[in-house]
TINUGU-97793 format. One line per 8 residues: their letters; for each residue x, y, z of C-alpha. Coordinates in nm, 2 decimals. Example, Ala and Ser with C-alpha at 12.3 -4.5 7.8 and 13.67 -1.06 7.14 Angstrom:
2
as	1.23,-0.45,0.78 ~ 1.37,-0.11,0.71
This chain:
534
mkvallsn	8.94,9.41,7.83 ~ 8.90,9.75,7.68 ~ 8.92,10.04,7.93 ~ 8.78,10.39,7.90 ~ 8.88,10.68,8.13 ~ 8.64,10.97,8.15 ~ 8.66,11.30,8.32 ~ 8.54,11.66,8.33
vnvdyvir	8.90,11.77,8.30 ~ 9.19,11.69,8.07 ~ 9.32,11.34,8.15 ~ 9.45,11.25,7.81 ~ 9.80,11.19,7.94 ~ 9.67,10.94,8.20 ~ 9.49,10.76,7.92 ~ 9.81,10.74,7.71
alagsfda	10.00,10.61,8.01 ~ 9.73,10.34,8.06 ~ 9.75,10.24,7.70 ~ 10.09,10.10,7.77 ~ 9.93,9.82,7.98 ~ 9.57,9.80,7.86 ~ 9.36,9.83,7.55 ~ 9.25,10.19,7.63
arpvgygd	8.98,10.36,7.44 ~ 9.09,10.67,7.25 ~ 9.06,11.01,7.44 ~ 8.72,11.17,7.37 ~ 8.80,11.51,7.51 ~ 8.65,11.62,7.84 ~ 8.34,11.78,7.97 ~ 8.09,11.58,7.76
vwgqllnp	8.10,11.26,7.97 ~ 7.73,11.20,7.97 ~ 7.68,11.29,7.61 ~ 7.94,11.02,7.52 ~ 7.78,10.76,7.74 ~ 7.41,10.83,7.66 ~ 7.45,10.88,7.29 ~ 7.45,10.53,7.12
ssslnaen	7.63,10.68,6.82 ~ 7.91,10.84,7.02 ~ 8.27,10.75,6.94 ~ 8.30,10.61,7.29 ~ 8.01,10.37,7.25 ~ 8.15,10.27,6.91 ~ 8.46,10.14,7.09 ~ 8.24,9.95,7.33
pdviiflp	8.46,9.95,7.64 ~ 8.42,9.67,7.90 ~ 8.54,9.89,8.19 ~ 8.46,10.26,8.24 ~ 8.66,10.46,8.49 ~ 8.55,10.80,8.61 ~ 8.82,11.04,8.73 ~ 8.63,11.36,8.80
dieqildg	8.75,11.69,8.94 ~ 8.53,11.79,9.23 ~ 8.61,12.16,9.21 ~ 8.49,12.17,8.85 ~ 8.17,11.98,8.94 ~ 8.09,12.22,9.23 ~ 8.19,12.53,9.02 ~ 8.23,12.75,9.32
sydtkavd	7.89,12.66,9.47 ~ 8.01,12.41,9.73 ~ 7.66,12.27,9.72 ~ 7.60,11.89,9.73 ~ 7.31,11.93,9.48 ~ 7.59,11.93,9.21 ~ 7.71,11.60,9.35 ~ 7.35,11.46,9.34
ewfanfda	7.32,11.57,8.98 ~ 7.64,11.40,8.88 ~ 7.53,11.07,9.03 ~ 7.18,11.11,8.87 ~ 7.35,11.13,8.53 ~ 7.56,10.82,8.62 ~ 7.25,10.62,8.72 ~ 7.10,10.71,8.38
amkrekey	7.41,10.61,8.19 ~ 7.50,10.29,8.38 ~ 7.46,9.95,8.21 ~ 7.46,9.62,8.39 ~ 7.69,9.45,8.14 ~ 7.98,9.69,8.21 ~ 8.21,9.74,8.50 ~ 8.24,10.09,8.65
yisdvifr	8.50,10.25,8.87 ~ 8.43,10.59,9.03 ~ 8.72,10.76,9.20 ~ 8.68,10.93,9.53 ~ 8.78,11.30,9.52 ~ 9.03,11.54,9.66 ~ 9.05,11.92,9.62 ~ 9.34,12.04,9.42
sniladnd	9.37,12.37,9.61 ~ 9.38,12.43,9.98 ~ 9.17,12.74,9.99 ~ 8.86,12.58,10.11 ~ 9.04,12.38,10.38 ~ 9.23,12.69,10.50 ~ 8.90,12.89,10.54 ~ 8.66,12.62,10.65
stleadic	8.79,12.31,10.83 ~ 8.49,12.10,10.78 ~ 8.32,12.19,10.44 ~ 8.59,12.03,10.22 ~ 8.58,11.71,10.43 ~ 8.20,11.71,10.43 ~ 8.18,11.73,10.05 ~ 8.44,11.46,10.00
sywlnsik	8.25,11.24,10.25 ~ 7.92,11.31,10.07 ~ 8.08,11.21,9.74 ~ 8.22,10.89,9.89 ~ 7.89,10.79,10.04 ~ 7.72,10.85,9.71 ~ 7.96,10.59,9.55 ~ 7.89,10.35,9.84
nrtashvn	7.52,10.37,9.78 ~ 7.58,10.25,9.42 ~ 7.83,9.98,9.52 ~ 7.58,9.85,9.78 ~ 7.31,9.81,9.51 ~ 7.52,9.73,9.20 ~ 7.78,9.46,9.19 ~ 7.94,9.62,8.88
vhilkvss	8.02,9.95,9.05 ~ 8.34,10.00,9.25 ~ 8.53,10.27,9.44 ~ 8.86,10.38,9.30 ~ 9.05,10.52,9.61 ~ 9.27,10.77,9.43 ~ 9.27,11.02,9.72 ~ 9.49,10.78,9.93
visqrgks	9.78,10.77,9.68 ~ 9.75,11.15,9.62 ~ 9.77,11.21,10.00 ~ 10.07,10.98,10.03 ~ 10.27,11.17,9.76 ~ 10.14,11.51,9.85 ~ 9.93,11.75,9.65 ~ 10.23,11.95,9.53
avfseklw	10.38,11.64,9.37 ~ 10.06,11.54,9.20 ~ 9.88,11.86,9.09 ~ 10.02,12.13,8.86 ~ 9.87,12.48,8.86 ~ 10.07,12.57,8.55 ~ 9.94,12.28,8.34 ~ 9.59,12.35,8.48
ymgkipyt	9.58,12.70,8.35 ~ 9.75,12.60,8.02 ~ 9.50,12.32,7.93 ~ 9.28,12.21,8.22 ~ 9.54,11.94,8.29 ~ 9.53,11.87,8.66 ~ 9.84,11.64,8.70 ~ 10.21,11.69,8.69
negtriia	10.42,11.43,8.50 ~ 10.48,11.25,8.83 ~ 10.11,11.28,8.91 ~ 10.01,11.12,8.58 ~ 10.24,10.83,8.65 ~ 10.11,10.79,9.00 ~ 9.74,10.79,8.89 ~ 9.79,10.57,8.59
gfiadtlr	9.99,10.32,8.79 ~ 9.73,10.31,9.06 ~ 9.45,10.25,8.81 ~ 9.65,9.98,8.63 ~ 9.72,9.80,8.96 ~ 9.35,9.82,9.05 ~ 9.25,9.66,8.72 ~ 9.51,9.39,8.75
isartpkk	9.38,9.31,9.11 ~ 9.03,9.28,8.98 ~ 9.13,9.04,8.70 ~ 9.35,8.80,8.90 ~ 9.24,8.52,9.13 ~ 9.33,8.61,9.49 ~ 9.51,8.38,9.73 ~ 9.31,8.26,10.03
vllldldn	9.53,8.16,10.32 ~ 9.81,8.35,10.49 ~ 10.05,8.10,10.68 ~ 10.25,8.27,10.95 ~ 10.55,8.17,11.16 ~ 10.56,8.31,11.51 ~ 10.92,8.38,11.64 ~ 11.06,8.69,11.46
tlwggvlg	10.74,8.70,11.25 ~ 10.45,8.79,11.48 ~ 10.68,8.90,11.75 ~ 11.06,8.97,11.79 ~ 11.28,8.71,11.95 ~ 11.25,8.34,12.01 ~ 10.98,8.26,12.26 ~ 11.15,7.95,12.40
eagvegia	11.46,8.15,12.49 ~ 11.32,8.49,12.59 ~ 10.99,8.39,12.75 ~ 10.66,8.58,12.73 ~ 10.81,8.89,12.90 ~ 11.12,8.89,12.68 ~ 10.98,8.89,12.33 ~ 10.97,9.22,12.13
lsddhiga	10.61,9.33,12.11 ~ 10.53,9.68,12.24 ~ 10.44,10.04,12.15 ~ 10.79,10.15,12.08 ~ 11.12,10.06,11.91 ~ 11.14,9.71,11.74 ~ 10.84,9.59,11.94 ~ 10.62,9.85,11.77
vyrkvqqs	10.72,9.71,11.43 ~ 10.57,9.37,11.52 ~ 10.26,9.53,11.67 ~ 10.20,9.72,11.35 ~ 10.24,9.39,11.16 ~ 9.98,9.23,11.38 ~ 9.74,9.52,11.32 ~ 9.78,9.47,10.95
vkamgmag	9.73,9.09,10.97 ~ 9.42,9.14,11.19 ~ 9.28,9.37,10.92 ~ 9.36,9.11,10.66 ~ 9.15,8.86,10.85 ~ 8.86,9.10,10.87 ~ 8.89,9.14,10.50 ~ 8.84,8.77,10.44
vilaivsk	9.20,8.64,10.44 ~ 9.21,8.30,10.62 ~ 9.49,8.31,10.88 ~ 9.69,8.01,10.99 ~ 9.99,7.95,11.22 ~ 10.28,7.71,11.13 ~ 10.54,7.73,11.40 ~ 10.81,7.52,11.57
nnesdvqe	10.73,7.60,11.93 ~ 10.58,7.46,12.25 ~ 10.20,7.51,12.22 ~ 10.16,7.59,12.59 ~ 10.42,7.87,12.56 ~ 10.24,8.02,12.26 ~ 9.90,8.00,12.44 ~ 10.05,8.19,12.73
vfskhphm	10.15,8.47,12.48 ~ 9.80,8.48,12.34 ~ 9.64,8.49,12.69 ~ 9.88,8.71,12.89 ~ 10.09,8.94,12.66 ~ 9.93,9.29,12.68 ~ 10.04,9.40,12.33 ~ 9.90,9.10,12.14
ilkredfs	9.66,9.23,11.87 ~ 9.59,8.89,11.73 ~ 9.39,8.64,11.93 ~ 9.39,8.26,11.90 ~ 9.04,8.27,11.75 ~ 9.16,8.49,11.46 ~ 9.33,8.18,11.32 ~ 9.13,7.91,11.13
avkinwrd	9.42,7.65,11.15 ~ 9.71,7.62,11.40 ~ 10.01,7.39,11.37 ~ 10.24,7.45,11.67 ~ 10.48,7.15,11.70 ~ 10.83,7.04,11.61 ~ 10.74,6.86,11.29 ~ 10.85,6.96,10.94
kadnirei	10.65,7.27,10.83 ~ 10.59,7.12,10.48 ~ 10.40,6.84,10.64 ~ 10.20,7.08,10.86 ~ 10.11,7.29,10.56 ~ 9.98,6.99,10.37 ~ 9.77,6.89,10.67 ~ 9.62,7.25,10.69
seelnlgl	9.54,7.22,10.32 ~ 9.35,6.90,10.38 ~ 9.17,7.04,10.69 ~ 9.06,7.36,10.52 ~ 8.99,7.17,10.19 ~ 9.18,7.43,10.00 ~ 9.44,7.39,9.73 ~ 9.81,7.46,9.82
dsfvfidd	9.82,7.71,9.53 ~ 9.59,7.94,9.74 ~ 9.85,7.96,10.03 ~ 10.11,8.23,10.10 ~ 10.38,8.15,10.36 ~ 10.56,8.41,10.57 ~ 10.87,8.31,10.77 ~ 11.18,8.51,10.87
maaerdni	11.41,8.21,10.83 ~ 11.55,8.15,10.48 ~ 11.60,7.78,10.55 ~ 11.23,7.73,10.62 ~ 11.13,7.93,10.32 ~ 11.36,7.73,10.10 ~ 11.22,7.41,10.24 ~ 10.87,7.51,10.15
karvpavt	10.97,7.62,9.81 ~ 11.13,7.28,9.74 ~ 10.88,7.05,9.91 ~ 10.55,7.23,9.86 ~ 10.62,7.43,9.54 ~ 10.25,7.53,9.49 ~ 10.27,7.75,9.80 ~ 10.38,8.11,9.74
vpdfpani	10.68,8.21,9.95 ~ 10.78,8.58,9.94 ~ 11.13,8.68,10.05 ~ 11.14,8.83,10.40 ~ 11.26,9.19,10.42 ~ 11.63,9.23,10.51 ~ 11.56,9.54,10.73 ~ 11.30,9.49,11.01
edypafid	11.18,9.85,10.97 ~ 11.05,9.75,10.62 ~ 10.84,9.46,10.76 ~ 10.51,9.65,10.80 ~ 10.53,9.78,10.45 ~ 10.62,9.43,10.33 ~ 10.30,9.28,10.49 ~ 10.09,9.55,10.34
dvfrkyfm	10.24,9.47,10.00 ~ 10.17,9.10,10.05 ~ 9.81,9.18,10.11 ~ 9.78,9.40,9.80 ~ 9.98,9.17,9.58 ~ 9.82,8.84,9.67 ~ 9.49,8.88,9.86 ~ 9.33,9.22,9.80
kirisddd	8.99,9.23,9.64 ~ 8.81,9.52,9.48 ~ 8.49,9.42,9.66 ~ 8.46,9.23,9.99 ~ 8.14,9.05,10.05 ~ 7.98,8.95,10.38 ~ 8.07,8.59,10.29 ~ 8.44,8.70,10.27
rakteqya	8.43,8.86,10.61 ~ 8.29,8.54,10.77 ~ 8.57,8.33,10.63 ~ 8.77,8.29,10.96 ~ 8.47,8.17,11.15 ~ 8.36,7.94,10.87 ~ 8.70,7.77,10.84 ~ 8.73,7.75,11.22
qnakrkea	8.40,7.56,11.23 ~ 8.53,7.33,10.96 ~ 8.83,7.25,11.18 ~ 8.58,7.15,11.45 ~ 8.40,6.92,11.20 ~ 8.73,6.75,11.12 ~ 8.79,6.69,11.48 ~ 8.44,6.55,11.53
ekgltyee	8.49,6.31,11.25 ~ 8.77,6.12,11.43 ~ 8.66,5.78,11.56 ~ 8.33,5.77,11.37 ~ 8.23,5.59,11.05 ~ 8.15,5.81,10.75 ~ 7.77,5.77,10.80 ~ 7.79,5.82,11.17
flsslrlq	7.98,6.14,11.12 ~ 7.74,6.28,10.87 ~ 7.45,6.19,11.09 ~ 7.61,6.36,11.39 ~ 7.65,6.69,11.20 ~ 7.27,6.74,11.19 ~ 7.28,6.90,10.85 ~ 7.00,7.13,10.74
aervkldd	6.94,7.27,10.40 ~ 6.70,7.53,10.26 ~ 6.62,7.64,9.91 ~ 6.62,8.02,9.93 ~ 6.44,8.29,9.75 ~ 6.64,8.50,9.51 ~ 6.72,8.86,9.59 ~ 7.01,9.10,9.50
akldriaq	7.24,8.96,9.76 ~ 7.17,8.60,9.66 ~ 7.23,8.68,9.29 ~ 7.56,8.85,9.37 ~ 7.66,8.54,9.57 ~ 7.56,8.30,9.28 ~ 7.77,8.52,9.04 ~ 8.06,8.51,9.28
mhgktnqf	8.04,8.13,9.30 ~ 8.04,8.11,8.92 ~ 8.35,8.32,8.92 ~ 8.56,8.12,9.16 ~ 8.42,7.77,9.22 ~ 8.65,7.51,9.04 ~ 8.63,7.17,9.21 ~ 8.26,7.11,9.24
nlttkryt	8.16,7.28,8.91 ~ 8.01,7.05,8.65 ~ 8.05,7.28,8.35 ~ 8.27,7.57,8.49 ~ 8.08,7.83,8.30 ~ 8.17,8.18,8.43 ~ 7.85,8.37,8.45 ~ 7.84,8.73,8.57
rhdierml	7.55,8.89,8.76 ~ 7.43,9.04,8.43 ~ 7.44,8.69,8.26 ~ 7.23,8.54,8.54 ~ 6.97,8.82,8.52 ~ 6.95,8.77,8.15 ~ 6.91,8.40,8.19 ~ 6.63,8.46,8.44
segfriya	6.45,8.68,8.19 ~ 6.49,8.41,7.92 ~ 6.31,8.15,8.14 ~ 6.59,7.98,8.32 ~ 6.51,7.84,8.66 ~ 6.77,7.91,8.93 ~ 6.81,7.71,9.25 ~ 7.01,7.82,9.55
ynvrdkfg	7.06,7.65,9.88 ~ 7.17,7.76,10.23 ~ 7.32,7.49,10.44 ~ 7.40,7.47,10.82 ~ 7.50,7.21,11.08 ~ 7.54,7.19,11.45 ~ 7.87,7.39,11.43 ~ 7.74,7.68,11.23
dyglvaaa	7.61,7.82,10.91 ~ 7.79,7.75,10.58 ~ 7.58,8.02,10.40 ~ 7.47,7.99,10.04 ~ 7.69,7.71,9.91 ~ 7.50,7.54,9.63 ~ 7.34,7.67,9.31 ~ 7.21,7.53,8.98
lvdmknce	7.09,7.70,8.66 ~ 6.83,7.50,8.47 ~ 6.75,7.57,8.10 ~ 6.38,7.51,8.10 ~ 6.36,7.53,7.72 ~ 6.59,7.23,7.68 ~ 6.52,7.07,8.02 ~ 6.89,7.07,8.10
idsllmsc	7.10,7.15,8.40 ~ 7.32,7.42,8.25 ~ 7.53,7.48,8.56 ~ 7.56,7.30,8.89 ~ 7.82,7.41,9.15 ~ 7.88,7.38,9.52 ~ 8.13,7.53,9.76 ~ 8.41,7.31,9.88
rvmgklve	8.29,7.38,10.23 ~ 8.02,7.11,10.20 ~ 8.19,6.87,9.95 ~ 8.19,6.51,10.08 ~ 7.88,6.55,10.29 ~ 7.63,6.41,10.03 ~ 7.46,6.75,10.02 ~ 7.47,6.72,9.64
nyviddie	7.23,6.42,9.66 ~ 6.98,6.63,9.85 ~ 7.02,6.92,9.61 ~ 6.97,6.71,9.30 ~ 6.67,6.54,9.45 ~ 6.51,6.87,9.54 ~ 6.57,7.01,9.19 ~ 6.43,6.70,9.02
ndlaglgv	6.12,6.70,9.25 ~ 6.05,7.06,9.16 ~ 6.10,7.00,8.79 ~ 5.88,6.69,8.79 ~ 5.61,6.89,8.96 ~ 5.64,7.14,8.67 ~ 5.58,6.86,8.42 ~ 5.94,6.78,8.31
ktlhakyi	5.97,6.42,8.22 ~ 6.34,6.39,8.10 ~ 6.62,6.60,8.25 ~ 6.95,6.65,8.07 ~ 7.28,6.73,8.22 ~ 7.65,6.77,8.12 ~ 8.00,6.74,8.26 ~ 8.27,6.94,8.09
ktaknapv	8.62,6.84,8.20 ~ 8.87,7.10,8.33 ~ 9.20,7.08,8.51 ~ 9.03,7.12,8.86 ~ 8.69,6.96,8.85 ~ 8.79,6.59,8.84 ~ 8.62,6.53,9.18 ~ 8.28,6.56,9.01
eklfdglg	8.36,6.37,8.69 ~ 8.14,6.07,8.79 ~ 7.88,6.27,8.98 ~ 7.59,6.21,8.74 ~ 7.69,5.85,8.69 ~ 7.65,5.80,9.07 ~ 7.32,5.97,9.07 ~ 7.17,5.72,8.82
ydvtaknd	7.19,5.94,8.50 ~ 7.24,5.76,8.17 ~ 7.53,5.86,7.93 ~ 7.40,5.98,7.60 ~ 7.72,6.10,7.44 ~ 8.09,6.12,7.54 ~ 8.43,6.24,7.42 ~ 8.76,6.33,7.58
setcyeid	8.64,6.65,7.74 ~ 8.26,6.63,7.76 ~ 8.00,6.38,7.88 ~ 7.62,6.43,7.82 ~ 7.36,6.27,8.04 ~ 6.98,6.23,8.08 ~ 6.75,6.08,8.34 ~ 6.38,5.98,8.33
ldrrperk	6.24,6.16,8.63 ~ 5.97,5.90,8.68 ~ 6.23,5.63,8.72 ~ 6.49,5.80,8.95 ~ 6.69,5.59,9.20 ~ 6.67,5.65,9.57 ~ 6.97,5.85,9.69 ~ 7.12,5.85,10.04
ffvner	7.18,6.19,10.22 ~ 7.18,6.31,10.57 ~ 7.01,6.65,10.52 ~ 6.69,6.77,10.68 ~ 6.49,7.06,10.54 ~ 6.48,7.37,10.76
């Protein structure tokens, strides 16, 4: 991707530092940000960047007025310049000088908050707009290390050499995070991992977990893990312990931040941890390559590395004082997302519900189990949130994805304007709501299912039979006689390789990587499913 960095001050050195890691657009000077963006013949538009990063100086924007009207004007210009096909990052702001803070304790904070809220208003309505939280890294290093008065007055350069490295490094890390596929599950040991000491030896009162000394280290770790769960990370326990002892810690220890319900899967027993992890993978229906395992014991870590090599196993810190920073780094390195959706925040509850479904399945035949779930499905109307979710599914769904086409929100909107028909389905059962878990894009011009995908949450429940039936019924009502479809083979979508065959579609062409199908909608077979419409 090509990256452009724009500012109302001189950030050429930051751009040059970024160019070491990314294809960075050439510096275009400063001050003419909106002219460069709005003029189709500008040098910036000629380079056609994929990602545009704004790193503005708030003091220059306000120009001594300290009036939020200047902020409104800046964002009005942004709204006019924004295009759906590009990604935008807008940094939050921090004042270079301390004069305003020294003289008015609230005005500086009010302006920074107003700026941040203005960004949030855009991120809420536009999936391609993101916050770049530069102020946090500047605050960590200190203004004196980041800003240079000498360079400012020499050439409107706000940053010291160290500040340039800090800002460029933070931007590069943010872009890498946005480009990588995040892990999903954090597997945690208990003894000397969520608390200090061995529970079986020390008892509930003897473990280290408190507001001071070493106990405070583990409490801080639990606070971070709790925040990770709220950010959409699926939490699981894999511990060699007596389950009754652990339950006593959860229910009685006054300093436990984490609760039993924060964990979507729990394996507390004396079995090999590799076997427990494989079982969790099956219960959650998630690949082992989406797991990260944290354990203080080197022997356990080596065991998982050898026996379940797909699982990521970071080295545990040698000094316990470094443990909270280590956990924060694990989050940023493996799990952090630029944007967290409501669906992400609901992950813990969703996967806990899935564990209940697994338990309910025991002792029943397959059809008895599906019938007992009392599945309901609803084709939903499209709105901004639904389109964002469909784009998210196209970006990350691998197993139940017939063509694995990676469509963005902009692509989907374009396809709608070109006459494509989009189907989206919410599903729930007696244990809870799965949310929007199935979607299909149909090319009406060619009468072809261009994309069909479904969340792994509902795989194996014959929901796909209902979805296909509903799509076909709708298309038949619109006069479609023959419907075409396609399966394009990838490394991960083998579970749906024979989906259309099983639904009664005829093969019209086939090679090693692609199979083409068609079906006469007047001669469709009856399909079995256990879904009721809402």
